[in-house]
C-alpha positions as CSV (number, residue, x, y, z in Angstrom):
1,X,114.9,72.7,90.9
2,X,117.3,75.4,91.8
3,X,120.0,76.4,90.6
4,X,123.4,77.5,92.6
5,X,124.2,80.9,90.4
6,X,120.4,82.6,90.6
7,X,121.2,84.6,87.8
8,X,121.7,81.4,85.6
9,X,118.8,79.6,86.7
10,X,116.9,83.2,86.0
11,X,118.5,82.2,82.6
12,X,116.8,79.2,82.5
13,X,113.2,80.7,83.2
14,X,113.7,83.2,80.6
15,X,110.4,81.9,79.0
16,X,108.2,81.3,81.2
17,X,108.8,84.5,82.9
18,X,108.2,86.1,79.4
19,X,105.3,84.7,78.7
20,X,103.8,86.0,82.4
21,X,104.2,89.4,80.7
22,X,101.4,88.4,78.5
23,X,98.8,87.2,81.5
24,X,97.1,91.6,82.2
25,X,95.4,90.3,85.6
26,X,99.0,89.1,87.4
27,X,102.5,90.5,87.5
28,X,105.1,88.5,88.0
29,X,108.1,89.1,90.4
30,X,111.4,86.8,91.2
31,X,113.2,86.7,94.3
32,X,116.5,84.9,93.5
33,X,114.7,81.4,92.7
34,X,111.1,82.1,94.5
35,X,108.5,83.4,91.6
36,X,106.4,85.7,93.1
37,X,102.8,86.8,91.4
38,X,100.1,89.7,92.4
39,X,97.0,90.6,91.4
40,X,94.1,92.4,92.6
41,X,90.7,92.5,92.5
42,X,87.8,94.0,94.2
43,X,87.2,90.4,96.7
44,X,88.8,87.5,97.4
45,X,86.7,85.8,94.6
46,X,88.0,88.4,92.3
47,X,91.6,88.5,92.9
48,X,91.6,84.4,92.6
49,X,89.8,84.7,89.0
50,X,92.9,87.5,88.0
51,X,95.7,84.7,89.6
52,X,94.9,81.2,88.4
53,X,96.0,82.7,84.6
54,X,98.9,82.6,85.7
55,X,98.9,79.7,87.4
56,X,97.8,77.6,85.1
57,X,100.7,78.6,82.4
58,X,103.4,78.3,85.7
59,X,101.5,74.3,85.4
60,X,101.5,73.7,81.7
61,X,105.1,75.5,81.9
62,X,106.2,73.1,84.4
63,X,104.7,70.2,82.3
64,X,106.7,71.0,79.3
65,X,109.9,71.2,80.8
66,X,109.1,67.4,83.3
67,X,109.2,69.9,86.2
68,X,107.1,68.7,89.5
69,X,105.3,71.3,90.9
70,X,105.8,71.0,94.7
71,X,102.7,72.5,96.3
72,X,104.0,72.3,100.1
73,X,106.2,75.1,98.9
74,X,103.6,77.1,97.3
75,X,102.0,80.5,99.6
76,X,98.7,82.5,98.4
77,X,98.2,85.3,101.3
78,X,95.1,87.8,100.5
79,X,95.6,91.9,101.5
80,X,92.6,93.7,102.2
81,X,92.5,97.6,102.1
82,X,90.2,98.1,104.4
83,X,89.3,96.1,107.5
84,X,85.3,96.8,106.8
85,X,85.2,95.2,103.1
86,X,86.1,91.8,104.3
87,X,84.5,88.3,105.0
88,X,86.6,86.0,107.4
89,X,84.6,83.3,106.2
90,X,85.5,83.3,102.9
91,X,87.9,80.9,101.2
92,X,88.9,80.7,97.6
93,X,90.9,77.4,96.3
94,X,93.8,78.1,93.6
95,X,94.7,75.9,91.4
96,X,98.6,75.2,90.7
97,X,99.7,71.4,89.8
98,X,98.3,68.6,91.0
99,X,97.0,70.5,94.3
100,X,95.4,73.4,95.7
101,X,96.6,76.8,97.3
102,X,94.0,77.9,100.2
103,X,93.5,81.8,100.0
104,X,91.7,83.3,103.2
105,X,89.4,86.2,103.6
106,X,91.9,87.7,106.3
107,X,93.3,91.3,106.1
108,X,97.0,91.1,107.8
109,X,97.0,95.0,109.9
110,X,99.4,97.5,109.1
111,X,103.2,96.7,110.5
112,X,101.3,94.4,112.8
113,X,102.2,91.0,111.0
114,X,104.7,89.9,108.6
115,X,103.3,92.2,105.5
116,X,105.7,90.5,103.2
117,X,107.8,86.6,103.6
118,X,111.1,88.2,102.9
119,X,114.3,87.6,105.3
120,X,114.1,89.9,108.4
121,X,111.0,91.9,107.7
122,X,108.3,89.9,109.6
123,X,110.9,91.2,113.1
124,X,111.1,94.8,111.6
125,X,107.3,94.8,111.3
126,X,106.5,94.0,115.2
127,X,109.0,96.6,116.4
128,X,107.9,99.5,114.1
129,X,104.0,98.8,114.6
130,X,105.4,99.5,118.3
131,X,107.3,102.6,117.8
132,X,104.1,103.5,115.8
133,X,101.3,103.3,118.6
134,X,101.4,106.7,119.9
135,X,102.0,108.7,116.8
136,X,98.8,106.4,115.4
137,X,96.4,107.5,118.2
138,X,97.9,110.9,117.7
139,X,96.9,110.5,114.2
140,X,93.6,109.5,114.9
141,X,92.6,112.3,117.3
142,X,94.3,115.0,114.5
143,X,91.8,113.6,112.0
144,X,88.6,113.3,113.7
145,X,89.1,117.2,115.2
146,X,90.5,118.6,111.5
147,X,89.2,116.8,108.4
148,X,85.6,114.6,110.6
149,X,87.3,111.6,109.9
150,X,84.8,109.2,111.7
151,X,86.0,106.0,113.9
152,X,85.1,104.2,111.1
153,X,87.4,105.3,108.6
154,X,90.0,105.4,110.6
155,X,89.7,101.9,111.5
156,X,92.6,100.6,109.6
157,X,95.7,102.3,108.0
158,X,97.3,101.0,104.9
159,X,100.8,100.5,103.8
160,X,101.8,100.6,100.2
161,X,105.2,100.7,98.3
162,X,106.9,101.0,95.2
163,X,108.8,98.5,92.8
164,X,111.6,100.6,91.5
165,X,112.6,97.5,88.0
166,X,115.3,97.4,86.2
167,X,116.3,96.2,83.1
168,X,119.5,95.1,82.6
169,X,120.0,93.3,79.4
170,X,117.1,90.1,79.8
171,X,118.3,89.0,83.3
172,X,117.0,90.1,86.5
173,X,119.0,90.0,89.1
174,X,119.4,91.1,92.9
175,X,116.3,91.6,93.7
176,X,115.1,93.6,97.3
177,X,111.7,95.0,99.1
178,X,112.4,98.2,100.1
179,X,110.1,98.1,103.5
180,X,113.5,96.5,105.2
181,X,115.4,99.5,105.1
182,X,112.4,101.9,106.7
183,X,114.0,105.1,107.6
184,X,111.4,107.8,108.0
185,X,107.6,107.6,108.1
186,X,105.1,110.2,107.4
187,X,101.4,110.2,107.7
188,X,98.8,112.0,105.7
189,X,95.1,112.5,105.4
190,X,93.6,114.1,102.7
191,X,95.2,117.6,102.2
192,X,94.4,118.3,106.3
193,X,96.8,116.6,108.3
194,X,99.8,115.0,108.5
195,X,102.1,113.8,111.2
196,X,105.8,112.2,111.6
197,X,105.7,108.8,112.9
198,X,109.8,109.4,113.5
199,X,111.0,106.1,112.5
200,X,114.7,105.8,111.7
201,X,117.8,102.9,110.7
202,X,120.8,102.3,109.6
203,X,119.5,102.9,105.7
204,X,118.8,107.0,104.8
205,X,116.9,108.4,101.6
206,X,113.3,106.6,102.2
207,X,110.7,107.3,102.8
208,X,107.2,106.9,103.4
209,X,103.4,107.7,103.3
210,X,100.8,105.9,105.3
211,X,97.0,106.9,105.0
212,X,93.8,105.7,106.7
213,X,91.0,104.4,104.0
214,X,90.6,106.8,101.6
215,X,89.5,105.7,97.8
216,X,92.5,104.6,95.7
217,X,95.3,103.3,98.1
218,X,97.1,103.1,94.5
219,X,97.5,106.8,94.3
220,X,98.1,108.0,98.1
221,X,100.3,105.4,99.5
222,X,103.9,105.5,98.5
223,X,107.6,104.1,99.3
224,X,110.3,105.5,97.4
225,X,113.0,103.3,97.8
226,X,116.4,104.8,96.1
227,X,119.2,103.2,96.9
228,X,120.4,99.6,94.7
229,X,119.5,96.8,97.1
230,X,115.5,98.1,97.6
231,X,114.7,97.4,93.8
232,X,113.2,94.9,92.0
233,X,114.7,93.9,88.9
234,X,112.7,91.9,86.0
235,X,112.9,90.3,82.7
236,X,112.3,92.9,80.0
237,X,113.9,93.8,76.6
238,X,113.5,97.8,77.1
239,X,117.0,98.8,78.9
240,X,115.3,101.8,81.3
241,X,113.9,101.4,84.3
242,X,109.9,101.8,84.8
243,X,108.0,102.1,88.8
244,X,105.5,99.2,89.1
245,X,102.7,100.6,91.8
246,X,101.6,97.1,93.6
247,X,98.9,97.3,96.6
């Protein structure tokens, strides 16, 4: 059950979040009273294996507090960093409470689908995809000519973003995802070429770098969110902010 006051709810689940901090294979975030778990791996099976310890911990915590987990309100999504490494027929079940969460091996296209389920991001992504299409084709031509990028390499473009994490007296408050407030986009392909996607919204002082399939998405794709409402906040004893990168 959720509290009417998000801060009060987060205070009550403090023990759960601290336990999840001990799970090295997955990271936990809170959006109001909705917990989100993030894990990465080489394929769908590796991701499921990394996620399951955290889900088992949540099941145990709920049982200790005599809480019932509503599996119908839980969802699992899988994101691939390259379109040619997927297998649409792979499915894996995650175990949560007395039910299962099924994840399917289907990638999410850059800015074409709802990448995150926070409010307004789906609409924003669809609009942005239409705006960026001409420049994405332009980048494809430039990259093929100057960087000798093959058509296969340029099949999918990827997006990553940085969550700025603030620690405030052990209480997590006011999380909001930065991609909802994109101001400007710039595409880089190695160091050989780049092109601006020319996006703009009402929020300033944010920038994005998009890239084609390169070895490490974690190192090359960044979104720098500098405004107050574009920061994820998480329970911790330390007071200094630290960046956490998820891809």
